[in-house]
C-alpha positions as CSV (number, residue, x, y, z in Angstrom):
1,M,-23.4,95.1,31.3
2,D,-25.9,93.8,28.7
3,K,-29.5,93.3,29.6
4,L,-29.4,89.5,29.7
5,T,-26.4,89.5,32.1
6,A,-28.3,91.9,34.4
7,L,-31.4,89.7,34.3
8,S,-29.3,86.6,35.1
9,N,-27.5,88.3,37.9
10,F,-30.8,89.4,39.4
11,I,-32.1,85.8,39.3
12,D,-28.9,84.4,40.9
13,N,-29.5,86.8,43.8
14,Q,-33.1,85.6,44.3
15,A,-32.5,82.0,45.2
16,S,-33.5,82.4,48.8
17,S,-36.6,84.3,47.8
18,M,-37.5,81.6,45.4
19,V,-37.3,79.0,48.2
20,D,-39.4,81.3,50.4
21,L,-42.1,81.4,47.7
22,Q,-41.9,77.6,47.3
23,S,-42.4,77.3,51.0
24,M,-45.5,79.4,51.0
25,L,-47.0,77.6,48.0
26,T,-46.3,74.1,49.5
27,S,-47.9,75.0,52.8
28,I,-51.3,75.4,51.0
29,P,-52.3,72.0,49.6
30,A,-54.1,72.5,46.3
31,L,-55.7,69.1,45.9
32,D,-58.5,68.1,43.6
33,P,-61.9,67.6,45.3
34,G,-61.9,64.0,44.0
35,S,-58.7,63.4,46.0
36,G,-60.2,64.8,49.2
37,G,-59.0,68.4,48.7
38,K,-60.7,71.8,48.4
39,G,-59.3,72.8,45.0
40,E,-56.8,75.6,44.2
41,L,-58.6,78.8,45.4
42,A,-56.6,79.3,48.6
43,K,-53.3,78.8,46.9
44,C,-54.3,81.1,44.0
45,R,-55.4,83.9,46.3
46,A,-52.1,83.6,48.3
47,L,-50.2,83.8,45.0
48,E,-52.2,86.8,43.8
49,K,-51.3,88.6,47.0
50,W,-47.6,87.8,46.7
51,L,-47.5,88.9,43.0
52,T,-49.3,92.2,43.7
53,E,-46.9,93.0,46.6
54,K,-44.0,92.4,44.2
55,G,-45.2,94.9,41.6
56,F,-47.2,92.8,39.2
57,T,-50.1,95.0,38.2
58,S,-52.0,93.1,35.5
59,L,-53.7,90.0,37.0
60,E,-56.9,88.4,35.6
61,R,-58.8,85.4,36.9
62,F,-60.8,83.0,34.8
63,D,-62.8,80.9,37.3
64,C,-64.4,77.7,36.2
65,P,-67.4,76.7,38.2
66,D,-67.0,73.6,40.4
67,P,-69.5,73.2,43.3
68,R,-67.3,70.6,44.9
69,S,-64.5,73.1,45.5
70,E,-63.8,75.9,48.0
71,G,-65.6,79.0,46.8
72,G,-67.4,76.9,44.1
73,V,-64.7,77.6,41.5
74,R,-61.4,76.3,40.1
75,P,-59.3,79.4,39.4
76,N,-57.1,80.1,36.4
77,L,-54.8,83.1,36.7
78,V,-53.2,85.2,33.9
79,V,-50.4,87.6,34.8
80,T,-49.3,90.0,32.1
81,V,-46.0,91.9,31.8
82,K,-46.2,94.3,28.8
83,G,-43.4,94.0,26.2
84,T,-42.1,96.3,23.5
85,N,-44.2,94.4,20.9
86,S,-47.7,93.1,21.4
87,D,-48.0,91.3,18.0
88,R,-47.6,88.0,19.8
89,S,-47.3,86.9,23.4
90,I,-44.9,84.6,25.3
91,W,-46.9,82.3,27.5
92,I,-45.4,80.3,30.4
93,M,-48.0,77.9,31.6
94,S,-47.8,76.0,35.0
95,H,-50.4,74.4,37.2
96,L,-51.6,75.2,40.7
97,D,-52.7,71.8,41.7
98,V,-50.6,69.0,43.2
99,V,-51.2,65.3,43.8
100,P,-51.8,63.9,47.4
101,A,-48.8,63.1,49.5
102,G,-49.5,59.4,49.5
103,E,-48.1,57.1,52.2
104,L,-46.8,59.5,54.8
105,S,-44.5,56.8,56.3
106,L,-42.4,57.0,53.1
107,W,-41.6,60.6,53.6
108,K,-38.6,61.7,55.6
109,T,-40.1,65.2,56.2
110,D,-43.5,66.7,56.4
111,P,-44.7,66.9,52.7
112,W,-46.4,70.2,53.3
113,T,-43.4,71.9,54.9
114,V,-40.4,72.8,52.7
115,V,-37.1,71.5,54.0
116,E,-33.9,72.7,52.4
117,K,-30.9,70.3,52.3
118,D,-27.8,69.9,50.1
119,G,-29.0,72.3,47.4
120,R,-32.5,70.8,47.2
121,I,-35.8,71.6,48.7
122,F,-38.2,68.8,49.7
123,G,-42.0,68.9,49.7
124,R,-45.1,67.9,47.7
125,G,-45.3,70.0,44.6
126,V,-41.9,71.6,44.8
127,E,-40.9,70.0,41.4
128,D,-44.4,69.3,40.0
129,N,-45.1,72.1,39.1
130,Q,-43.9,74.8,41.5
131,Q,-40.4,74.7,40.1
132,G,-41.7,75.8,36.7
133,M,-44.2,78.2,38.4
134,V,-41.5,79.9,40.5
135,S,-39.0,80.0,37.7
136,S,-41.5,81.8,35.4
137,I,-42.4,84.2,38.1
138,F,-38.9,85.3,38.9
139,A,-38.0,85.4,35.2
140,A,-40.8,87.9,34.7
141,L,-40.0,89.7,38.0
142,S,-36.4,90.4,36.8
143,F,-37.8,92.6,34.1
144,I,-40.0,94.5,36.5
145,E,-37.3,95.0,39.1
146,L,-34.7,96.1,36.5
147,G,-37.1,98.3,34.4
148,I,-36.5,96.3,31.3
149,K,-39.3,95.5,28.8
150,P,-39.5,92.0,27.4
151,V,-39.4,91.7,23.6
152,N,-43.1,90.7,23.6
153,D,-45.9,90.6,26.1
154,V,-45.2,88.0,28.7
155,K,-48.2,86.1,30.1
156,L,-47.8,83.8,33.0
157,L,-50.7,81.3,33.1
158,F,-51.4,79.3,36.3
159,V,-54.1,76.7,35.7
160,S,-56.2,74.4,37.9
161,D,-56.9,70.7,37.5
162,E,-53.8,69.6,35.5
163,E,-53.4,66.5,37.6
164,T,-56.9,65.1,37.1
165,G,-57.8,65.8,33.5
166,S,-57.8,69.6,33.0
167,D,-61.5,69.9,32.6
168,Y,-61.5,72.9,34.9
169,G,-58.2,74.3,33.6
170,I,-56.8,74.5,30.1
171,Q,-59.7,72.7,28.5
172,Y,-62.1,75.2,30.1
173,L,-59.9,78.1,28.9
174,L,-59.7,76.8,25.3
175,N,-63.4,76.1,25.2
176,E,-64.7,79.2,26.9
177,H,-62.1,82.0,26.3
178,S,-60.0,83.2,23.4
179,L,-56.7,83.8,25.1
180,F,-54.1,82.5,22.7
181,G,-53.0,83.8,19.3
182,R,-51.7,81.5,16.5
183,D,-48.3,83.1,16.6
184,D,-47.9,83.0,20.4
185,L,-45.0,81.1,22.0
186,I,-46.3,78.7,24.6
187,I,-43.8,77.1,27.0
188,I,-44.9,74.5,29.6
189,P,-42.2,74.0,32.2
190,D,-43.6,70.7,33.4
191,G,-41.5,68.0,32.0
192,G,-37.9,67.2,31.1
193,D,-34.7,65.6,32.1
194,S,-31.9,66.2,34.6
195,K,-29.7,68.1,32.1
196,G,-32.4,70.0,30.4
197,E,-31.5,68.6,27.0
198,T,-34.9,67.5,25.7
199,I,-37.8,69.6,24.5
200,E,-41.1,67.7,24.3
201,I,-42.9,68.6,21.1
202,A,-45.2,65.6,20.6
203,E,-47.2,63.1,22.5
204,K,-48.6,59.7,21.7
205,N,-52.4,59.6,21.4
206,L,-54.0,58.4,24.6
207,L,-56.9,56.0,25.0
208,W,-58.0,54.7,28.4
209,M,-60.8,52.1,28.2
210,K,-63.0,50.5,30.8
211,I,-64.1,47.1,29.5
212,K,-67.1,45.3,31.0
213,T,-67.6,41.6,30.1
214,A,-71.0,40.1,30.8
215,G,-71.4,36.3,30.8
216,K,-73.3,33.8,33.0
217,Q,-72.3,33.0,36.5
218,T,-72.2,29.4,37.6
219,H,-70.6,26.9,40.0
220,G,-66.9,26.3,39.6
221,S,-67.6,22.6,39.0
222,R,-69.9,23.3,36.1
223,P,-68.2,25.7,33.7
224,D,-70.3,24.1,30.9
225,E,-73.4,25.7,32.3
226,G,-72.0,29.2,32.4
227,N,-70.1,31.7,30.3
228,N,-66.9,32.7,32.1
229,A,-66.7,36.5,31.9
230,F,-63.2,36.5,33.4
231,L,-61.8,34.0,30.9
232,A,-63.3,36.0,28.0
233,A,-61.8,39.2,29.5
234,C,-58.4,37.6,29.7
235,D,-58.5,36.6,26.1
236,F,-59.7,40.0,25.1
237,A,-57.0,41.7,27.1
238,L,-54.4,39.6,25.2
239,R,-56.0,40.4,21.9
240,L,-55.9,44.1,22.6
241,H,-52.3,43.8,23.8
242,G,-51.5,42.2,20.5
243,M,-52.8,45.1,18.4
244,I,-49.2,46.2,18.1
245,D,-49.1,43.7,15.2
246,V,-51.6,46.0,13.4
247,F,-50.3,49.4,14.6
248,S,-46.7,48.4,14.1
249,A,-45.1,51.7,12.9
250,R,-41.9,53.0,14.7
251,D,-41.0,56.6,15.4
252,E,-37.6,57.2,17.0
253,L,-38.9,60.6,18.4
254,F,-40.5,58.5,21.1
255,E,-39.3,56.1,23.8
256,P,-40.3,53.4,23.4
257,P,-40.6,54.1,19.6
258,V,-43.8,52.0,19.2
259,S,-47.5,52.1,20.2
260,T,-48.3,50.3,23.4
261,F,-51.6,48.5,24.5
262,E,-51.5,47.5,28.1
263,P,-54.1,46.0,30.4
264,T,-53.8,47.7,33.8
265,K,-56.5,48.0,36.5
266,K,-58.6,45.0,37.4
267,E,-61.8,45.2,39.4
268,A,-62.9,42.4,41.7
269,N,-65.5,40.0,40.3
270,V,-66.6,37.1,42.6
271,P,-65.6,36.9,46.3
272,N,-65.0,33.1,46.3
273,V,-62.8,30.6,44.4
274,N,-65.5,28.2,43.4
275,T,-67.8,30.5,41.5
276,I,-67.3,31.2,37.8
277,P,-67.9,35.0,37.3
278,G,-70.6,36.2,35.1
279,D,-69.3,39.8,35.1
280,D,-65.8,41.2,34.9
281,V,-64.2,44.6,34.5
282,F,-60.7,45.6,33.5
283,Y,-59.0,48.6,32.0
284,M,-56.6,49.3,29.1
285,D,-54.0,52.0,28.9
286,C,-53.2,52.6,25.2
287,R,-50.5,55.0,24.0
288,I,-50.6,55.2,20.2
289,L,-48.1,56.9,17.8
290,P,-49.7,60.0,16.2
291,C,-49.5,58.5,12.8
292,Y,-52.6,56.5,13.8
293,S,-55.9,58.1,14.6
294,L,-58.0,57.0,17.6
295,N,-60.8,56.1,15.3
296,E,-58.6,53.5,13.6
297,V,-57.8,52.0,17.0
298,R,-61.5,52.0,18.0
299,K,-62.4,50.2,14.8
300,E,-59.9,47.4,15.5
301,V,-61.0,47.2,19.2
302,K,-64.6,46.7,18.1
303,K,-63.6,44.0,15.7
304,R,-61.7,42.1,18.3
305,A,-64.5,42.5,20.8
306,G,-66.9,40.9,18.4
307,D,-64.6,37.9,17.9
308,V,-64.4,37.4,21.7
309,E,-68.2,37.7,22.1
310,S,-68.7,35.0,19.5
311,K,-66.1,32.7,21.0
312,Y,-67.3,32.8,24.6
313,G,-71.0,33.7,24.4
314,V,-70.5,37.0,26.3
315,S,-71.3,40.6,25.7
316,I,-68.6,43.3,25.9
317,S,-69.2,47.0,26.6
318,I,-66.5,49.6,26.3
319,S,-66.4,53.1,27.7
320,E,-63.6,55.6,27.4
321,E,-62.1,57.0,30.6
322,Q,-59.9,59.4,28.6
323,A,-59.2,59.9,24.9
324,V,-56.7,62.5,23.7
325,E,-55.1,62.9,20.3
326,S,-53.0,65.8,19.0
327,P,-50.6,66.7,16.2
328,A,-46.9,67.4,17.0
329,T,-45.4,70.9,17.3
330,R,-43.1,71.4,14.4
331,K,-39.4,71.0,15.1
332,D,-38.8,74.4,13.5
333,A,-41.7,76.2,15.2
334,P,-40.6,79.5,16.7
335,V,-41.3,78.3,20.3
336,V,-38.9,75.4,19.7
337,T,-36.1,77.4,18.1
338,E,-36.3,80.3,20.7
339,L,-36.3,77.9,23.6
340,T,-33.4,75.9,22.1
341,R,-31.4,79.1,21.7
342,A,-32.1,80.0,25.3
343,I,-31.3,76.6,26.8
344,E,-28.0,76.3,24.9
345,F,-27.0,79.8,25.9
346,V,-27.7,79.3,29.6
347,Y,-26.8,75.7,30.2
348,G,-24.4,75.1,27.3
349,N,-26.4,71.9,26.4
350,K,-27.1,70.5,22.9
351,V,-30.8,70.2,22.8
352,R,-33.0,67.7,20.9
353,P,-36.8,67.5,20.4
354,I,-38.5,64.4,21.7
355,G,-42.0,62.8,21.9
356,I,-43.4,61.2,25.0
357,G,-45.9,58.5,25.9
358,G,-47.3,60.4,28.8
359,G,-49.9,63.1,28.6
360,T,-49.4,66.8,29.3
361,V,-51.6,69.9,28.8
362,G,-49.6,70.5,25.6
363,A,-51.8,68.0,23.8
364,Y,-54.9,70.1,24.3
365,L,-53.1,73.2,23.0
366,R,-51.7,71.3,19.9
367,K,-55.2,69.9,19.2
368,A,-56.4,73.5,19.1
369,G,-53.8,74.4,16.5
370,L,-51.3,76.0,18.8
371,N,-47.6,75.2,19.0
372,A,-46.5,74.3,22.5
373,A,-43.2,73.1,23.9
374,V,-42.8,71.3,27.2
375,W,-39.4,71.8,28.9
376,S,-37.7,72.0,32.3
377,R,-34.6,70.8,33.9
378,L,-36.0,68.1,36.3
379,D,-34.8,65.1,38.3
380,E,-38.3,63.7,37.8
381,T,-39.3,63.1,41.4
382,A,-42.9,64.2,40.7
383,H,-45.6,62.1,42.5
384,Q,-43.0,60.3,44.6
385,P,-42.4,60.4,48.3
386,N,-39.7,62.9,49.2
387,E,-40.3,64.9,46.0
388,Y,-37.6,67.5,45.6
389,C,-36.5,70.5,43.5
390,V,-32.9,71.2,42.8
391,I,-32.4,74.9,43.6
392,S,-29.9,75.5,40.8
393,H,-32.4,74.0,38.3
394,M,-35.0,76.5,39.5
395,T,-32.7,79.5,39.1
396,G,-31.2,78.1,35.8
397,D,-34.7,77.6,34.3
398,A,-35.6,81.1,35.3
399,K,-32.6,82.4,33.3
400,V,-33.7,80.3,30.3
401,L,-37.2,81.7,30.4
402,A,-35.8,85.3,30.9
403,S,-33.7,84.7,27.8
404,V,-36.7,83.8,25.8
405,M,-38.6,86.8,27.2
406,C,-35.6,89.0,26.3
407,G,-35.3,87.7,22.7
408,S,-33.8,90.1,20.2
409,I,-33.6,93.1,22.6
410,C,-30.7,91.4,24.5
């Protein structure tokens, strides 16, 4: 029996143990303090204990200070399995935190208690991102249990704060610690499709803006005596939405293949109908193809703001809630080719690279000059009520990751 077959057979026999680990992880809500939670420390400690009991011997924590959280820290855990060659490392990165359960009446089961039914397990976090977490753990565990060394050092990275900006997670690690090598393979099992056919290698640049319009409040019957901040804001929102005419490039790597400029959240202004508001606040969610820089977009936004200010006699102030831009991972980067080989071997799928409009931690890594690939086989139930993980996806993904870890030695 070859090594990869032995590893795959081991993983197949671990399905119930994978569900048990999912159950333990789900029972410890790891919510951001801003969402009413205590952070990830309790979940991280429970995971550390489980890993140690299973024979993982190299565990290192990188705690980011956060006085709002339990223990005053947001933990980031690195687990290493030594390989035959340490010239580069194979990183599998998943996140400890989950989003809140949301409206409980929409759940058919307790979101914090795993329920298994029809080949699926239900619970908050079981797909996002515990499927990837558990798959990576059991892929690495197969080497330990069978006494096989992976082709390179394997490093499992479990980060905090992925769901709310990554300030205490990957951004902290990139800014404060030198963990990654330029030749490392970095796989993020936190996005994909139900067949596992797409590898995300690029993201649209992200710009979230909070826009405050200040005019002059007046009575609804005398708009001539005021400056309607809401009216000006509406015009400005339409002008921003229309920036697609300037940033009009298409890239079929993405869906949709164009930049998007969308007004989203709107704050209340006046409480009654017959008052013209002197202040207004709305938000824009902009997803921009990587061929354009955010500075190009900012320049156009500023120009259009000036036009609105002149037309309506208002002042506009713009702050950025989030701004992320990153280059793409090359289609022929080793992480893409190795992952493609493993997916096609395990699942028999023809794989294609894609870009996405959403944001992942991959953007931070790519901005730091590191090639990262985002992949999993997911039904994409993340953040929804009755979130579930398909058990066969979890075991199959573990085999894919084990194949990458096995590399040329198999």
